[in-house]
PASEBA-1860 file (N, C-alpha, C; in nm, 3 decimals):
! residues 123
1> XXXXXXXX> 0.082/-0.120/0.000/0.000/0.000/0.000/0.087/0.126/0.000 ~ 0.193/0.122/0.082/0.283/0.236/0.091/0.349/0.263/-0.044 ~ 0.388/0.157/-0.116/0.452/0.172/-0.247/0.354/0.232/-0.347 ~ 0.228/0.189/-0.347/0.127/0.241/-0.437/0.104/0.389/-0.411 ~ 0.098/0.428/-0.287/0.078/0.568/-0.251/0.197/0.652/-0.298 ~ 0.318/0.600/-0.279/0.438/0.672/-0.319/0.440/0.691/-0.471 ~ 0.408/0.586/-0.547/0.406/0.594/-0.692/0.299/0.693/-0.737 ~ 0.181/0.686/-0.677/0.073/0.778/-0.712/0.114/0.922/-0.685
9> XXXXXXXX> 0.174/0.945/-0.571/0.218/1.081/-0.535/0.325/1.131/-0.632 ~ 0.420/1.044/-0.669/0.525/1.084/-0.763/0.465/1.119/-0.899 ~ 0.368/1.042/-0.948/0.302/1.071/-1.075/0.225/1.202/-1.069 ~ 0.156/1.224/-0.958/0.079/1.348/-0.943/0.170/1.470/-0.944 ~ 0.283/1.461/-0.873/0.378/1.573/-0.871/0.439/1.595/-1.009 ~ 0.472/1.488/-1.079/0.527/1.501/-1.214/0.429/1.569/-1.308 ~ 0.303/1.529/-1.300/0.201/1.586/-1.387/0.181/1.734/-1.357 ~ 0.179/1.772/-1.229/0.159/1.913/-1.197/0.280/1.996/-1.237
17> XXXXXXXX> 0.400/1.941/-1.223/0.521/2.011/-1.265/0.522/2.032/-1.416 ~ 0.482/1.929/-1.490/0.473/1.939/-1.636/0.370/2.044/-1.677 ~ 0.256/2.045/-1.612/0.152/2.143/-1.644/0.200/2.284/-1.617 ~ 0.272/2.303/-1.506/0.324/2.436/-1.474/0.429/2.479/-1.578 ~ 0.513/2.387/-1.621/0.615/2.419/-1.720/0.552/2.458/-1.852 ~ 0.449/2.384/-1.895/0.379/2.417/-2.019/0.312/2.553/-2.008 ~ 0.250/2.580/-1.894/0.182/2.707/-1.874/0.282/2.822/-1.878 ~ 0.396/2.803/-1.815/0.498/2.908/-1.814/0.553/2.931/-1.954
25> XXXXXXXX> 0.567/2.824/-2.033/0.618/2.836/-2.169/0.526/2.918/-2.257 ~ 0.396/2.906/-2.238/0.300/2.980/-2.319/0.304/3.129/-2.289 ~ 0.341/3.164/-2.168/0.342/3.304/-2.127/0.482/3.365/-2.128 ~ 0.580/3.291/-2.180/0.717/3.338/-2.179/0.732/3.459/-2.271 ~ 0.798/3.559/-2.223/0.826/3.678/-2.301/0.973/3.675/-2.341 ~ 0.999/3.676/-2.471/1.136/3.663/-2.520/1.227/3.776/-2.472 ~ 1.171/3.891/-2.439/1.256/4.002/-2.396/1.322/3.975/-2.262 ~ 1.267/3.879/-2.186/1.324/3.847/-2.056/1.440/3.748/-2.066
33> XXXXXXXX> 1.463/3.694/-2.185/1.569/3.595/-2.201/1.703/3.663/-2.216 ~ 1.805/3.602/-2.163/1.942/3.651/-2.177/2.000/3.588/-2.303 ~ 1.993/3.658/-2.415/2.036/3.606/-2.543/2.189/3.588/-2.548 ~ 2.262/3.658/-2.464/2.408/3.646/-2.465/2.451/3.506/-2.421 ~ 2.370/3.442/-2.337/2.407/3.310/-2.289/2.354/3.199/-2.378 ~ 2.275/3.234/-2.481/2.220/3.134/-2.571/2.328/3.086/-2.667 ~ 2.338/2.955/-2.693/2.438/2.907/-2.789/2.398/2.948/-2.930 ~ 2.493/2.990/-3.009/2.465/3.034/-3.145/2.533/2.941/-3.245
41> XXXXXXXX> 2.567/2.819/-3.204/2.631/2.725/-3.295/2.543/2.703/-3.417 ~ 2.598/2.728/-3.534/2.525/2.704/-3.657/2.422/2.811/-3.690 ~ 2.408/2.913/-3.607/2.311/3.020/-3.633/2.382/3.154/-3.633 ~ 2.336/3.243/-3.718/2.384/3.380/-3.715/2.290/3.461/-3.628 ~ 2.345/3.555/-3.556/2.259/3.643/-3.478/2.185/3.735/-3.575 ~ 2.078/3.794/-3.528/1.998/3.885/-3.610/2.083/3.999/-3.663 ~ 2.169/4.055/-3.579/2.252/4.167/-3.624/2.357/4.121/-3.724 ~ 2.407/3.999/-3.710/2.505/3.948/-3.806/2.440/3.927/-3.941
49> XXXXXXXX> 2.315/3.879/-3.943/2.245/3.860/-4.069/2.220/3.994/-4.136 ~ 2.185/4.095/-4.058/2.156/4.226/-4.115/2.283/4.292/-4.168 ~ 2.398/4.262/-4.109/2.522/4.326/-4.149/2.584/4.263/-4.273 ~ 2.536/4.146/-4.314/2.590/4.076/-4.430/2.563/4.157/-4.557 ~ 2.666/4.171/-4.638/2.651/4.239/-4.767/2.621/4.133/-4.872 ~ 2.515/4.155/-4.948/2.472/4.065/-5.054/2.496/4.135/-5.188 ~ 2.497/4.057/-5.296/2.519/4.116/-5.428/2.415/4.065/-5.526 ~ 2.371/4.154/-5.614/2.275/4.117/-5.718/2.312/4.187/-5.848
57> XXXXXXXX> 2.290/4.115/-5.959/2.310/4.173/-6.092/2.173/4.183/-6.157 ~ 2.148/4.298/-6.220/2.018/4.313/-6.284/2.006/4.436/-6.368 ~ 1.881/4.465/-6.406/1.848/4.579/-6.490/1.760/4.676/-6.412 ~ 1.797/4.803/-6.413/1.719/4.905/-6.344/1.586/4.922/-6.416 ~ 1.476/4.909/-6.343/1.342/4.923/-6.400/1.279/5.057/-6.367 ~ 1.311/5.113/-6.251/1.254/5.242/-6.211/1.345/5.307/-6.108 ~ 1.348/5.439/-6.111/1.425/5.518/-6.015/1.332/5.625/-5.959 ~ 1.327/5.634/-5.827/1.244/5.737/-5.761/1.332/5.810/-5.659
65> XXXXXXXX> 1.396/5.917/-5.706/1.485/5.991/-5.616/1.409/6.055/-5.501 ~ 1.286/6.099/-5.526/1.207/6.163/-5.420/1.182/6.066/-5.303 ~ 1.157/5.940/-5.335/1.134/5.838/-5.230/1.264/5.772/-5.186 ~ 1.370/5.793/-5.264/1.499/5.731/-5.230/1.501/5.582/-5.259 ~ 1.440/5.541/-5.373/1.433/5.399/-5.406/1.472/5.372/-5.550 ~ 1.511/5.249/-5.576/1.537/5.200/-5.712/1.474/5.061/-5.722 ~ 1.411/5.034/-5.837/1.353/4.903/-5.862/1.442/4.833/-5.963 ~ 1.482/4.710/-5.929/1.575/4.634/-6.012/1.520/4.494/-6.036
73> XXXXXXXX> 1.522/4.452/-6.163/1.492/4.313/-6.198/1.627/4.240/-6.190 ~ 1.647/4.165/-6.082/1.778/4.103/-6.059/1.772/3.951/-6.069 ~ 1.889/3.895/-6.089/1.903/3.750/-6.093/1.903/3.693/-5.953 ~ 1.927/3.562/-5.940/1.928/3.498/-5.808/2.033/3.560/-5.716 ~ 2.000/3.564/-5.587/2.094/3.611/-5.485/2.126/3.490/-5.399 ~ 2.242/3.430/-5.423/2.277/3.305/-5.357/2.290/3.319/-5.206 ~ 2.343/3.431/-5.158/2.365/3.448/-5.014/2.234/3.452/-4.936 ~ 2.124/3.484/-5.002/1.993/3.485/-4.935/1.903/3.371/-4.983
81> XXXXXXXX> 1.955/3.292/-5.079/1.877/3.183/-5.137/1.751/3.236/-5.205 ~ 1.763/3.351/-5.270/1.652/3.415/-5.342/1.655/3.375/-5.489 ~ 1.538/3.357/-5.549/1.533/3.338/-5.694/1.542/3.475/-5.763 ~ 1.550/3.475/-5.893/1.545/3.600/-5.969/1.410/3.666/-5.944 ~ 1.408/3.798/-5.932/1.284/3.871/-5.909/1.304/4.019/-5.935 ~ 1.196/4.093/-5.934/1.201/4.238/-5.944/1.161/4.293/-5.809 ~ 1.245/4.381/-5.754/1.214/4.437/-5.623/1.269/4.578/-5.609 ~ 1.218/4.647/-5.512/1.257/4.786/-5.485/1.351/4.789/-5.366
89> XXXXXXXX> 1.461/4.860/-5.382/1.562/4.876/-5.279/1.563/5.022/-5.232 ~ 1.595/5.043/-5.106/1.618/5.178/-5.055/1.758/5.222/-5.099 ~ 1.771/5.351/-5.128/1.901/5.407/-5.165/1.927/5.522/-5.068 ~ 2.012/5.497/-4.969/2.038/5.598/-4.866/2.139/5.702/-4.912 ~ 2.238/5.658/-4.990/2.342/5.750/-5.037/2.300/5.804/-5.174 ~ 2.263/5.930/-5.178/2.207/5.993/-5.299/2.304/5.992/-5.417 ~ 2.434/5.981/-5.392/2.530/5.981/-5.503/2.516/5.856/-5.590 ~ 2.454/5.749/-5.538/2.432/5.628/-5.618/2.335/5.652/-5.733
97> XXXXXXXX> 2.248/5.752/-5.719/2.150/5.778/-5.825/2.218/5.817/-5.958 ~ 2.341/5.868/-5.950/2.415/5.901/-6.073/2.443/5.777/-6.157 ~ 2.449/5.661/-6.093/2.480/5.535/-6.161/2.355/5.451/-6.189 ~ 2.239/5.498/-6.146/2.115/5.420/-6.158/2.022/5.486/-6.259 ~ 2.025/5.437/-6.381/1.937/5.488/-6.487/1.851/5.373/-6.538 ~ 1.727/5.403/-6.573/1.635/5.302/-6.624/1.697/5.232/-6.744 ~ 1.685/5.100/-6.747/1.734/5.010/-6.853/1.885/4.984/-6.844 ~ 1.953/5.037/-6.743/2.096/5.015/-6.727/2.122/4.884/-6.654
105> XXXXXXXX> 2.221/4.807/-6.701/2.265/4.687/-6.631/2.355/4.728/-6.515 ~ 2.328/4.677/-6.398/2.407/4.714/-6.281/2.434/4.591/-6.195 ~ 2.535/4.604/-6.114/2.562/4.510/-6.005/2.555/4.593/-5.878 ~ 2.471/4.550/-5.786/2.459/4.625/-5.660/2.501/4.537/-5.543 ~ 2.556/4.602/-5.444/2.576/4.541/-5.313/2.465/4.598/-5.227 ~ 2.410/4.515/-5.139/2.304/4.564/-5.051/2.305/4.487/-4.921 ~ 2.241/4.546/-4.820/2.229/4.481/-4.690/2.089/4.503/-4.636 ~ 2.052/4.420/-4.541/1.924/4.438/-4.475/1.942/4.537/-4.362
113> XXXXXXXX> 1.852/4.634/-4.357/1.853/4.734/-4.250/1.711/4.745/-4.201 ~ 1.683/4.689/-4.085/1.548/4.674/-4.033/1.468/4.591/-4.133 ~ 1.361/4.643/-4.188/1.282/4.567/-4.285/1.316/4.602/-4.429 ~ 1.408/4.697/-4.450/1.445/4.739/-4.585/1.573/4.669/-4.631 ~ 1.587/4.662/-4.762/1.713/4.620/-4.823/1.772/4.746/-4.885 ~ 1.893/4.781/-4.841/1.953/4.910/-4.875/2.076/4.891/-4.964 ~ 2.081/4.964/-5.073/2.195/4.961/-5.164/2.316/5.022/-5.094 ~ 2.429/4.948/-5.095/2.551/4.998/-5.033/2.660/5.027/-5.136
121> XXX> 2.641/4.978/-5.260/2.737/5.005/-5.368/2.669/4.977/-5.502 ~ 2.712/5.051/-5.605/2.662/5.030/-5.742/2.782/5.022/-5.833 ~ 2.783/4.917/-5.916/2.892/4.899/-6.013/2.835/4.886/-6.150
END
């Protein structure tokens, strides 16, 4: 009888501990985590991914100096595993607009900056 009670009590405590852990996991706020202590083996940090310079070759389809953007039909971007596509990039350095003319073939370097992809060089 004593063994049955002990086993029952151990199962009950395990179940309640599991329920508490699941409940805590659902309410976990990522901002409370210490990301510095998290292992990053095989993963790039968010800031490292954003700092990576990517390259694309393509044809300028549109230039909007007022908005600070250029639209380019570019080939695949291997570093991001992107297929060929047409997309609009932010152009922060206004001197790049001298090299960005509609129908011109260009090679651009770009990086992710927040949610934008920003041109960092034009060749």
